[in-house]
LOSE-135893 format. One record per residue (C-alpha): x, y, z; residue in one letter; residue number from 1. Coordinates in nm, 3 decimals, m for minus. Example, Ala and Ser with C-alpha at 12.3 -4.5 7.8 and 13.67 -1.06 7.14 Angstrom:
<sites>
<site><east>1.230</east><north>m0.450</north><up>0.780</up><type>A</type><seq>1</seq></site>
<site><east>1.367</east><north>m0.106</north><up>0.714</up><type>S</type><seq>2</seq></site>
</sites>
This chain:
<sites>
<site><east>0.042</east><north>0.008</north><up>m0.005</up><type>M</type><seq>1</seq></site>
<site><east>0.072</east><north>0.360</north><up>m0.052</up><type>L</type><seq>2</seq></site>
<site><east>0.086</east><north>0.639</north><up>0.233</up><type>F</type><seq>3</seq></site>
<site><east>0.120</east><north>0.983</north><up>0.197</up><type>Q</type><seq>4</seq></site>
<site><east>0.207</east><north>1.130</north><up>0.479</up><type>V</type><seq>5</seq></site>
<site><east>0.108</east><north>1.524</north><up>0.612</up><type>T</type><seq>6</seq></site>
<site><east>0.216</east><north>1.527</north><up>0.973</up><type>E</type><seq>7</seq></site>
<site><east>0.418</east><north>1.369</north><up>1.187</up><type>I</type><seq>8</seq></site>
<site><east>0.513</east><north>1.471</north><up>1.480</up><type>E</type><seq>9</seq></site>
<site><east>0.848</east><north>1.251</north><up>1.625</up><type>F</type><seq>10</seq></site>
<site><east>0.977</east><north>1.223</north><up>2.050</up><type>D</type><seq>11</seq></site>
<site><east>1.284</east><north>1.422</north><up>2.007</up><type>F</type><seq>12</seq></site>
<site><east>1.284</east><north>1.449</north><up>2.400</up><type>S</type><seq>13</seq></site>
<site><east>1.388</east><north>1.075</north><up>2.407</up><type>D</type><seq>14</seq></site>
<site><east>1.743</east><north>1.142</north><up>2.294</up><type>S</type><seq>15</seq></site>
<site><east>2.123</east><north>1.111</north><up>2.406</up><type>C</type><seq>16</seq></site>
<site><east>2.207</east><north>1.412</north><up>2.237</up><type>C</type><seq>17</seq></site>
<site><east>2.087</east><north>1.768</north><up>2.164</up><type>E</type><seq>18</seq></site>
<site><east>1.905</east><north>1.839</north><up>1.842</up><type>L</type><seq>19</seq></site>
<site><east>1.925</east><north>2.160</north><up>1.692</up><type>S</type><seq>20</seq></site>
<site><east>1.585</east><north>2.286</north><up>1.553</up><type>E</type><seq>21</seq></site>
<site><east>1.693</east><north>2.283</north><up>1.216</up><type>N</type><seq>22</seq></site>
<site><east>1.797</east><north>1.911</north><up>1.256</up><type>D</type><seq>23</seq></site>
<site><east>1.458</east><north>1.842</north><up>1.405</up><type>M</type><seq>24</seq></site>
<site><east>1.309</east><north>2.012</north><up>1.116</up><type>I</type><seq>25</seq></site>
<site><east>1.489</east><north>1.838</north><up>0.819</up><type>N</type><seq>26</seq></site>
<site><east>1.407</east><north>1.534</north><up>0.983</up><type>I</type><seq>27</seq></site>
<site><east>1.057</east><north>1.618</north><up>0.982</up><type>T</type><seq>28</seq></site>
<site><east>1.046</east><north>1.770</north><up>0.653</up><type>D</type><seq>29</seq></site>
<site><east>1.195</east><north>1.432</north><up>0.487</up><type>D</type><seq>30</seq></site>
<site><east>0.970</east><north>1.199</north><up>0.655</up><type>S</type><seq>31</seq></site>
<site><east>0.664</east><north>1.391</north><up>0.489</up><type>L</type><seq>32</seq></site>
<site><east>0.543</east><north>1.210</north><up>0.192</up><type>G</type><seq>33</seq></site>
<site><east>0.471</east><north>0.872</north><up>0.041</up><type>R</type><seq>34</seq></site>
<site><east>0.596</east><north>0.583</north><up>0.226</up><type>W</type><seq>35</seq></site>
<site><east>0.506</east><north>0.175</north><up>0.073</up><type>D</type><seq>36</seq></site>
<site><east>0.383</east><north>m0.035</north><up>0.340</up><type>A</type><seq>37</seq></site>
<site><east>0.165</east><north>m0.356</north><up>0.445</up><type>D</type><seq>38</seq></site>
<site><east>m0.007</east><north>m0.136</north><up>0.669</up><type>D</type><seq>39</seq></site>
<site><east>m0.004</east><north>0.156</north><up>0.914</up><type>E</type><seq>40</seq></site>
<site><east>0.181</east><north>m0.038</north><up>1.172</up><type>E</type><seq>41</seq></site>
<site><east>0.436</east><north>m0.150</north><up>0.937</up><type>D</type><seq>42</seq></site>
<site><east>0.474</east><north>0.219</north><up>0.838</up><type>L</type><seq>43</seq></site>
<site><east>0.502</east><north>0.374</north><up>1.133</up><type>I</type><seq>44</seq></site>
<site><east>0.790</east><north>0.061</north><up>1.187</up><type>E</type><seq>45</seq></site>
<site><east>0.925</east><north>0.183</north><up>0.795</up><type>E</type><seq>46</seq></site>
<site><east>0.913</east><north>0.578</north><up>0.945</up><type>I</type><seq>47</seq></site>
<site><east>1.091</east><north>0.466</north><up>1.302</up><type>T</type><seq>48</seq></site>
<site><east>1.336</east><north>0.263</north><up>1.100</up><type>C</type><seq>49</seq></site>
<site><east>1.461</east><north>0.521</north><up>0.865</up><type>A</type><seq>50</seq></site>
<site><east>1.463</east><north>0.820</north><up>1.128</up><type>T</type><seq>51</seq></site>
<site><east>1.593</east><north>0.668</north><up>1.463</up><type>G</type><seq>52</seq></site>
<site><east>1.328</east><north>0.873</north><up>1.611</up><type>W</type><seq>53</seq></site>
<site><east>1.008</east><north>0.731</north><up>1.790</up><type>C</type><seq>54</seq></site>
<site><east>0.668</east><north>0.882</north><up>1.638</up><type>I</type><seq>55</seq></site>
<site><east>0.448</east><north>1.068</north><up>1.881</up><type>K</type><seq>56</seq></site>
<site><east>0.155</east><north>1.129</north><up>1.604</up><type>S</type><seq>57</seq></site>
<site><east>0.102</east><north>1.088</north><up>1.226</up><type>I</type><seq>58</seq></site>
<site><east>m0.155</east><north>1.176</north><up>0.929</up><type>D</type><seq>59</seq></site>
<site><east>m0.142</east><north>1.017</north><up>0.642</up><type>Y</type><seq>60</seq></site>
<site><east>m0.369</east><north>0.957</north><up>0.403</up><type>K</type><seq>61</seq></site>
<site><east>m0.397</east><north>0.638</north><up>0.162</up><type>I</type><seq>62</seq></site>
<site><east>m0.341</east><north>0.645</north><up>m0.195</up><type>I</type><seq>63</seq></site>
<site><east>m0.568</east><north>0.434</north><up>m0.414</up><type>L</type><seq>64</seq></site>
<site><east>m0.364</east><north>0.329</north><up>m0.769</up><type>N</type><seq>65</seq></site>
</sites>
């Protein structure tokens, strides 16, 4: 399935190092857009693995072909 991630919030407080505001924005912006996943759970796992950050909230649409 294809998903269009429209909004995402990461848990940047769970970190051993401090990220700049710019880094947080870049990670968030890079995570928006199309993702290929089996279901919502897989989508969250794909994004978490790709970014290294846990997701606090996510909004998306399923793209129908």
